C-alpha positions as CSV (number, residue, x, y, z in Angstrom):
1,M,116.9,117.3,124.2
2,S,114.7,117.8,120.7
3,N,112.9,114.9,120.8
4,I,110.3,116.6,118.2
5,E,108.9,113.8,116.4
6,L,105.1,115.1,114.6
7,E,103.3,112.4,112.3
8,L,100.5,114.0,109.9
9,N,98.3,110.9,108.8
10,P,97.5,111.5,105.6
11,V,98.1,115.2,105.0
12,D,95.6,117.5,103.2
13,F,98.2,120.0,102.1
14,I,101.7,119.9,101.3
15,T,103.9,122.4,99.6
16,I,107.6,123.8,99.0
17,G,107.8,127.8,98.5
18,T,110.4,130.2,99.3
19,V,110.5,133.4,101.5
20,G,112.8,136.3,100.2
21,P,113.8,137.8,96.8
22,K,116.1,135.7,94.7
23,G,119.5,135.4,95.7
24,Q,118.4,135.2,99.2
25,R,115.7,132.6,99.2
26,V,114.7,130.7,102.1
27,F,113.1,127.1,101.0
28,H,110.1,125.8,103.3
29,L,108.6,122.3,103.2
30,Q,105.1,122.7,104.6
31,A,102.4,120.2,105.2
32,A,98.9,120.3,107.4
33,Q,96.4,118.0,108.3
34,A,92.8,119.5,109.5
35,E,94.5,122.9,111.5
36,Q,97.8,121.5,112.6
37,L,100.5,123.0,110.1
38,V,104.0,122.1,110.2
39,S,107.0,124.4,108.3
40,L,110.4,123.2,108.0
41,I,113.5,125.0,106.3
42,I,115.2,123.0,103.5
43,E,118.0,124.0,101.1
44,K,117.1,124.6,97.6
45,E,119.3,121.8,96.4
46,Q,117.1,119.5,99.0
47,A,114.2,120.5,97.5
48,R,115.6,119.6,93.7
49,A,116.6,116.1,95.0
50,L,113.2,115.9,96.8
51,A,111.3,116.3,93.8
52,E,113.6,113.7,91.5
53,A,113.4,110.9,94.4
54,I,109.6,111.6,94.4
55,R,109.6,111.3,90.5
56,A,111.7,108.2,90.6
57,L,109.7,106.2,93.3
58,L,106.4,107.1,91.2
59,E,108.1,105.7,88.1
60,D,108.8,102.5,90.1
61,L,105.5,102.0,91.5
62,D,103.8,103.0,88.2
63,R,106.0,100.3,86.5
64,R,104.8,97.7,89.0
65,E,101.4,98.6,88.2
66,L,100.0,99.6,91.7
67,V,97.0,101.6,91.6
68,D,96.3,105.1,93.8
69,P,92.8,104.4,95.4
70,I,93.1,107.4,97.2
71,P,91.4,110.5,95.9
72,T,93.3,113.7,95.8
73,P,91.3,117.0,95.9
74,A,91.3,118.8,92.3
75,V,92.7,121.6,93.2
76,Q,95.1,122.5,95.7
77,T,97.1,125.9,96.1
78,F,101.0,125.5,96.5
79,E,101.2,128.9,98.5
80,L,102.5,129.0,101.6
81,R,100.3,129.5,104.6
82,D,100.7,131.7,107.4
83,P,102.3,131.6,110.0
84,I,105.5,129.9,108.3
85,D,107.2,129.1,112.0
86,P,109.4,126.5,111.0
87,V,109.8,123.5,113.4
88,F,113.3,123.1,112.6
89,R,115.8,123.0,109.6
90,V,116.4,119.5,107.5
91,A,119.1,117.6,107.6
92,Q,118.0,114.4,105.6
93,M,114.8,113.7,104.1
94,G,113.6,109.9,103.2
95,L,110.8,108.6,101.3
96,G,109.1,105.3,101.6
97,Y,105.6,103.5,100.7
98,D,102.9,101.7,102.5
99,E,101.3,99.2,100.1
100,D,98.8,98.4,102.7
101,H,97.6,101.9,102.9
102,S,98.8,103.1,99.4
103,L,100.7,106.1,101.0
104,I,104.1,107.6,100.3
105,V,105.9,108.7,103.7
106,L,108.6,111.7,103.6
107,V,110.3,111.4,106.5
108,A,112.4,114.6,107.4
109,Q,115.0,114.7,110.1
110,E,116.1,117.5,112.0
111,L,119.9,119.1,111.7
112,V,121.3,119.5,115.0
113,M,124.7,120.8,115.8
114,N,125.9,118.3,119.1
115,A,128.7,120.2,120.9
116,V,132.0,118.8,121.2
117,L,132.2,116.9,124.2
118,D,135.6,117.4,126.2
119,D,137.8,114.7,126.8
120,D,139.1,116.2,130.3
121,D,136.0,115.6,131.9
122,D,135.3,112.6,134.1
123,D,131.5,112.7,133.8
124,D,131.6,111.2,130.3
125,D,128.1,109.7,131.1
126,D,126.4,113.2,131.4
127,D,127.8,114.1,128.2
128,I,126.3,111.5,126.3
129,D,123.0,112.2,128.3
130,D,123.6,116.1,127.0
131,L,123.3,115.2,123.2
132,V,120.6,116.6,121.4
133,Q,118.3,114.1,119.7
134,P,117.3,115.1,116.3
135,G,114.0,115.8,115.8
136,V,111.6,113.7,113.1
137,V,108.7,114.7,110.8
138,R,106.6,112.1,109.1
139,L,103.9,113.3,106.4
140,W,102.0,110.7,104.6
141,C,100.4,111.8,101.2
142,S,98.8,110.1,98.4
143,R,100.5,109.5,95.4
144,E,98.7,111.7,93.3
145,L,99.8,114.5,95.6
146,M,103.3,113.5,95.6
147,R,103.1,114.1,92.3
148,R,102.0,117.7,92.1
149,L,104.5,118.2,95.0
150,S,107.5,117.2,92.5
151,D,106.3,118.9,89.8
152,H,105.9,122.3,92.1
153,A,109.0,121.5,93.9
154,L,111.0,121.6,90.5
155,A,109.5,124.7,89.5
156,T,110.1,126.4,92.5
157,V,113.9,125.7,92.1
158,Q,114.0,127.1,88.6
159,A,112.3,130.3,89.1
160,G,115.0,131.4,90.8
161,R,118.4,133.4,89.5
162,P,119.4,132.2,85.9
163,D,122.8,131.7,86.8
164,P,122.9,130.4,90.5
165,K,126.6,130.3,90.8
166,Q,126.3,134.4,91.0
167,N,124.6,134.2,94.7
168,G,123.3,137.1,94.1
169,R,126.3,139.0,93.3
170,L,128.1,139.7,90.2
171,I,131.3,137.6,89.1
172,Y,133.3,139.0,86.6
173,Y,135.5,136.2,84.8
174,W,138.7,136.4,83.1
175,T,138.4,135.5,79.1
């Protein structure tokens, strides 16, 4: 069982970055709290969707006129930090807002590939115990830090190939 459960509350660094050349980039979501650094592998479309979801959440909070009392460092570099050692590949992410602490929480859940259970087995209880539980990482951030992450994530996604349909190779179209 994976059972990885990490919580960084609050983070003092968060970014989305890539490793590799265009067409072969691997996207990483990375965050840190003090000396603890967490790296996760995400897909390009997950980065785009996260950036858009953050924007929508922030627009809703702004409409409700909630003030962000948490000071955010004036300058943050968005470069990935070493070592880039991913904890897991992300299957899904979600956002929430803790109004009492004025923090946004980003919850990332691990992609788990469970083995297909053999129907001929008489030990069904043992098979259930063998299923891998997905890991979870919770990253708590100020609204301003999430706003910067959203802007940076969109810029990172757009920095790829001009025509992502090519997927790193030439495609010839009939006209």
